[in-house]
C-alpha positions in Angstrom: -56.0 36.4 -33.1 -55.7 39.4 -35.5 -57.9 37.6 -38.1 -60.5 37.0 -35.4 -60.4 40.7 -34.4 -60.8 41.8 -38.0 -63.7 39.5 -38.6 -65.3 40.7 -35.4 -64.9 44.3 -36.3 -66.1 43.7 -39.9 -69.2 42.1 -38.5 -69.8 45.0 -36.1 -69.4 47.6 -38.9 -71.7 45.7 -41.3 -74.5 45.5 -38.7 -73.8 49.1 -37.4 -73.0 47.7 -33.9 -71.7 50.0 -31.3 -70.4 48.5 -28.0 -67.4 47.7 -25.9 -64.8 45.0 -26.0 -62.4 43.7 -23.3 -58.8 42.9 -24.2 -56.1 41.3 -22.1 -52.5 42.8 -22.4 -49.2 42.0 -20.5 -48.2 45.2 -18.8 -45.0 45.3 -16.6 -45.0 41.5 -16.6 -48.6 41.3 -15.4 -51.8 40.4 -17.3 -54.3 43.3 -17.3 -57.8 43.7 -18.9 -58.4 46.7 -21.2 -62.0 47.8 -22.0 -62.4 49.6 -25.4 -65.5 50.9 -27.0 -66.1 50.3 -30.7 -67.9 52.7 -33.0 -69.3 51.2 -36.1 -68.6 53.1 -39.4 -68.5 52.2 -43.0 -64.7 52.7 -43.3 -61.8 50.6 -44.1 -61.0 48.3 -41.2 -57.2 48.4 -41.6 -57.2 52.2 -41.6 -59.8 53.2 -39.0 -60.4 50.5 -36.5 -57.6 51.5 -34.2 -58.8 55.1 -34.2 -62.3 54.0 -33.2 -61.0 51.9 -30.3 -60.7 54.0 -27.2 -58.9 52.9 -24.1 -60.5 52.8 -20.7 -58.4 55.8 -19.7 -60.0 58.0 -22.4 -63.6 56.9 -21.5 -63.1 56.4 -17.8 -60.7 59.0 -16.5 -61.3 57.9 -12.9 -59.6 54.5 -13.5 -55.7 54.2 -13.5 -55.5 51.3 -15.9 -52.7 51.6 -18.4 -52.7 50.1 -21.8 -50.1 49.7 -24.5 -51.4 49.9 -28.0 -49.4 50.1 -31.2 -50.9 52.1 -34.1 -51.4 50.0 -37.2 -50.4 51.0 -40.7 -51.1 49.4 -44.0 -47.7 47.8 -43.8 -47.8 46.8 -40.1 -50.3 44.6 -38.3 -50.4 44.1 -34.5 -48.9 41.0 -33.1 -50.7 38.6 -30.8 -48.6 39.8 -27.8 -49.8 43.4 -28.3 -53.6 42.7 -28.2 -55.2 39.6 -26.6 -58.8 39.4 -27.4 -61.3 37.9 -25.0 -64.6 36.8 -26.5 -67.2 38.2 -24.2 -70.0 38.2 -26.7 -72.2 36.5 -24.1 -71.9 39.5 -21.7 -72.5 42.0 -24.4 -75.9 43.6 -24.9 -75.9 45.0 -28.4 -78.2 47.9 -29.1 -79.8 48.0 -32.5 -80.3 51.5 -33.7 -83.7 51.7 -35.1 -84.0 55.0 -37.0 -87.7 54.5 -37.4 -88.3 54.1 -33.7 -86.3 57.2 -32.6 -87.7 60.7 -32.6 -86.1 63.6 -34.5 -85.1 65.3 -31.3 -83.2 62.2 -30.1 -81.7 61.8 -33.5 -80.4 65.4 -33.4 -79.0 64.9 -29.9 -77.3 61.7 -30.9 -75.8 63.4 -34.0 -74.4 66.2 -31.8 -73.0 63.7 -29.4 -71.3 61.9 -32.3 -69.8 65.1 -33.5 -68.4 65.9 -30.0 -67.1 62.4 -29.7 -65.3 62.7 -33.1 -63.8 66.0 -32.0 -62.6 64.6 -28.7 -61.3 61.6 -30.4 -59.2 63.7 -32.8 -57.8 65.6 -29.8 -57.0 62.4 -28.0 -55.6 60.9 -31.1 -53.2 63.9 -31.5 -52.1 63.5 -27.9 -51.7 59.8 -28.4 -49.6 60.4 -31.5 -47.3 62.8 -29.5 -47.0 60.3 -26.8 -46.2 57.6 -29.2 -43.6 59.8 -31.0 -42.0 60.5 -27.6 -41.9 56.8 -26.8 -40.4 56.2 -30.3 -37.9 58.9 -29.8 -36.9 57.5 -26.4 -36.7 54.0 -27.8 -34.5 55.3 -30.7 -32.3 57.2 -28.2 -32.0 54.1 -26.1 -31.2 52.1 -29.2 -28.6 54.6 -30.3 -27.2 54.6 -26.8 -27.0 50.8 -26.7 -25.4 50.8 -30.2 -22.9 53.4 -29.1 -22.1 51.3 -26.0 -21.8 48.3 -28.1 -19.5 50.1 -30.5 -17.5 51.5 -27.6 -17.3 48.0 -26.1 -16.2 46.6 -29.4 -13.6 49.3 -29.8 -12.4 48.7 -26.3 -12.2 45.0 -26.9 -10.4 45.6 -30.2 -7.9 47.9 -28.5 -7.4 45.4 -25.7 -6.9 42.6 -28.3 -4.5 44.8 -30.3 -2.7 45.7 -27.1 -2.6 42.1 -26.0 -1.2 41.1 -29.4 1.4 43.8 -29.2 2.4 42.7 -25.7 2.5 39.1 -26.9 4.7 40.1 -29.8 7.0 42.1 -27.5 7.1 39.2 -25.1 8.0 36.9 -28.0 10.7 39.3 -29.1 12.0 39.5 -25.5 12.0 35.7 -25.2 13.9 35.4 -28.5 16.4 38.0 -27.3 16.7 36.2 -24.0 17.1 32.8 -25.7 19.8 34.3 -28.1 21.5 35.9 -25.1 21.3 32.6 -23.2 22.8 30.8 -26.2 25.6 33.3 -26.5 26.3 33.0 -22.8 26.2 29.2 -23.0 28.6 29.3 -26.0 30.9 31.6 -24.1 30.6 29.3 -21.1 31.5 26.3 -23.2 34.5 28.1 -24.7 35.6 29.1 -21.2 35.1 25.5 -19.9 37.1 24.2 -22.9 39.9 26.7 -22.2 39.9 25.7 -18.5 39.9 22.0 -19.4 42.8 22.6 -21.8 44.7 24.5 -19.1 44.0 21.7 -16.6 45.2 19.0 -19.1 48.4 21.0 -19.7 49.0 21.5 -16.0 48.2 17.8 -15.4 50.7 16.9 -18.1 53.4 19.1 -16.6 52.6 17.7 -13.1 52.8 14.2 -14.5 56.2 14.9 -16.1 57.5 16.4 -12.8 56.1 13.4 -10.9 57.7 10.9 -13.3 61.0 12.7 -13.0 60.8 12.7 -9.2 59.7 9.1 -9.1 62.6 8.1 -11.4 65.0 10.0 -9.2 63.6 8.4 -6.0 63.7 5.0 -7.6 67.3 5.4 -8.5 68.1 6.6 -5.0 66.1 3.8 -3.5 67.8 1.2 -5.7 71.2 2.5 -4.7 70.2 2.4 -1.0 68.8 -1.1 -1.5 72.0 -2.3 -3.2 74.1 -0.9 -0.4 71.8 -2.5 2.2 71.8 -5.8 0.3 75.6 -5.8 0.1 75.8 -5.1 3.9 73.3 -7.8 4.6 75.2 -10.3 2.4 78.4 -9.6 4.3 76.4 -9.9 7.6 74.9 -13.2 6.5 78.3 -14.6 5.5 79.6 -13.7 8.9 76.5 -15.1 10.6 76.7 -18.3 8.5 80.3 -18.7 9.5 79.4 -18.2 13.1 76.5 -20.7 12.8 78.8 -23.3 11.2 81.2 -22.9 14.0 78.4 -23.1 16.5 76.9 -26.1 14.7 80.2 -27.9 14.8 80.5 -27.2 18.5 76.9 -28.4 19.0 77.4 -31.6 17.1 80.5 -32.4 19.1 78.5 -31.7 22.3 75.5 -33.7 21.0 77.8 -36.7 20.3 79.0 -36.5 23.9 75.5 -36.1 25.2 74.3 -39.0 23.1 76.9 -41.3 24.5 75.9 -40.3 28.1 72.2 -40.6 27.3 72.6 -44.1 25.8 74.5 -45.2 28.9 71.8 -43.8 31.2 69.0 -45.2 29.0 70.5 -48.7 29.1 70.8 -48.4 32.9 67.2 -47.2 33.2 65.9 -49.9 30.9 67.6 -52.5 33.0 66.2 -51.0 36.2 62.7 -50.7 34.6 62.8 -54.3 33.4 63.7 -55.4 36.9 60.9 -53.3 38.3 58.4 -54.7 35.7 59.3 -58.3 36.6 58.7 -57.5 40.3 55.4 -55.7 39.5 54.2 -58.7 37.4 55.1 -61.0 40.3 53.3 -58.8 42.7 50.3 -58.5 40.4 50.1 -62.3 39.9 50.3 -62.8 43.6 47.6 -60.2 44.1 45.4 -61.7 41.4 45.8 -65.2 42.9 44.9 -63.8 46.3 41.8 -62.1 44.9 40.7 -65.3 43.1 41.3 -67.2 46.3 39.2 -64.7 48.3 36.5 -64.7 45.6 36.4 -68.5 45.6 36.1 -68.5 49.4 33.5 -65.8 49.3 31.6 -67.8 46.6 31.7 -70.9 48.7 30.5 -69.0 51.7 27.7 -67.4 49.6 26.7 -70.7 48.2 26.6 -72.1 51.7 24.6 -69.1 52.8 22.3 -69.4 49.8 21.7 -73.0 50.3 21.0 -72.4 53.9 18.6 -69.5 53.0 17.0 -71.6 50.3 16.6 -74.4 52.7 15.0 -72.1 55.2 12.7 -70.7 52.5 11.8 -74.1 51.4 11.0 -75.0 54.9 9.0 -71.8 55.3 7.2 -72.4 52.0 6.4 -76.0 53.1 5.0 -74.5 56.2 2.9 -72.1 54.1 2.0 -74.8 51.5 3.8 -73.1 48.6 6.1 -75.1 46.3 9.1 -73.1 45.1 10.9 -76.1 43.5 10.6 -77.7 40.1 9.7 -81.3 39.4 13.2 -82.5 39.8 13.7 -80.7 43.2 15.8 -77.7 41.9 15.1 -74.1 42.9 12.9 -72.2 40.4 14.1 -69.3 38.2 11.9 -66.9 40.2 13.7 -67.7 43.4 17.1 -67.6 41.7 16.2 -64.1 40.3 15.3 -62.9 43.8 18.6 -64.3 45.1 20.4 -62.6 42.3 18.8 -59.3 43.3 19.7 -59.8 46.9 23.4 -60.3 45.9 23.4 -56.9 44.1 22.5 -57.9 40.6 20.6 -55.6 38.2 16.8 -56.2 38.2 15.4 -57.2 34.8 12.0 -56.2 33.6 9.9 -57.2 30.7 10.2 -53.8 29.0 11.3 -50.2 29.8 12.3 -49.1 33.3 10.7 -48.8 36.7 11.0 -45.7 38.9 13.1 -46.0 42.0 10.1 -45.9 44.4 8.1 -48.6 42.6 8.0 -52.2 43.6 10.8 -54.3 42.2 9.2 -57.2 40.3 11.4 -60.3 39.8 12.0 -61.7 36.3 9.0 -62.9 34.4 10.4 -63.0 30.9 13.9 -62.4 29.5 13.7 -62.0 25.7 16.6 -63.0 23.4 18.5 -66.2 23.1 21.3 -66.5 25.6 24.6 -67.9 24.4 27.1 -69.3 26.8 29.9 -68.6 27.4 30.1 -64.9 26.1 32.8 -63.8 23.8 34.6 -61.6 26.4 34.6 -64.4 29.0 38.3 -64.2 29.6 38.3 -60.4 30.2 35.6 -60.6 32.9 36.2 -60.4 36.6 34.9 -63.2 38.7 31.9 -61.1 39.9 31.0 -60.3 36.3 31.3 -64.0 35.3 29.0 -64.9 38.2 26.3 -62.5 37.4 26.4 -63.2 33.6 26.2 -67.0 34.3 23.2 -66.4 36.6 21.5 -64.1 33.9 22.1 -66.7 31.2 20.9 -69.5 33.4 17.7 -67.8 34.4 16.9 -66.6 30.9 17.5 -70.1 29.5 15.3 -71.7 32.2 12.5 -69.1 31.7 12.5 -69.3 27.9 13.1 -73.0 27.4 12.8 -74.7 30.7 16.4 -76.0 30.6 19.3 -75.2 32.9 22.9 -74.6 32.2 
């Protein structure tokens, strides 16, 4: 940007161009335009071009536009942030000074105007230098103030750091002293505990010796008492044993007498019981014979009744046209089963049980092979013999067609 400005100013000076240029500068954080006139002179660019550039405040006092410009020196060049050049060459209308075309009067007036402009420029330049010096002084004061604040802050931080280190050192010393004190107290406490433990052991030892002496004394006294008691008990046992022997002797004599009496009574009771047993056996045999006679009579009556009922049934079946007999004229097993049920026999079913309120079905099949007579035949009553014979007969007839 600076090279472009120098080239532009060099071109203007070479062609004796006088005009104005617009620069953009950042002021208070905002981008503002600065209009500056340029006077062409055959001077060194690096020394005079800033002096020939006038701000809009110098030329147009009515405008309140502020511009910040830094004076250049042979050792200092403006940065791109100080001056921003806008190329407005299209909007410029250069005026070519033609000395031949101007009259002497106009030439004199122009020279006078140039002299006045130079004078005003020098005055303004002096004011600008004072203003720049004031700004530099303020900046230096501000810089010194900041440096002083920085130094004060560094001194304060150093003092605080030194103070903190001293406090830390004192704290470490205090902790060491406390640790040493704690160790001494702990050592004293250990010594005290050892002394107490030693005293306790000595006291425990003394108590143990006293206890052992008392225990030995008590043991001897107890042993003496036990010996006395044992002697008395031994005498008492001897006396009791003597009494028991005498009592046992009297009991044995009495038992002998009682045994003689008991044997006599037992012999008498045995004879009486034998006599009663013979009488009971006679009565039982008579009763059994009577029961067998009654059962036989009852069986004969039942057979007669059964034959009569069978005859009636046969007659009734003949009337109905139903044959209940076998080929040889005997009653069928079905009818015999019904007769058995009527006599109080247990109904037999093919499998399982029937409820009490269901119809009782006579025998259809009796599984298993029937052996006759059974093993406990002699122990059965006549009624049991009858029912078992009927069951076996019916089963044999149903399974094989044979009869007992």
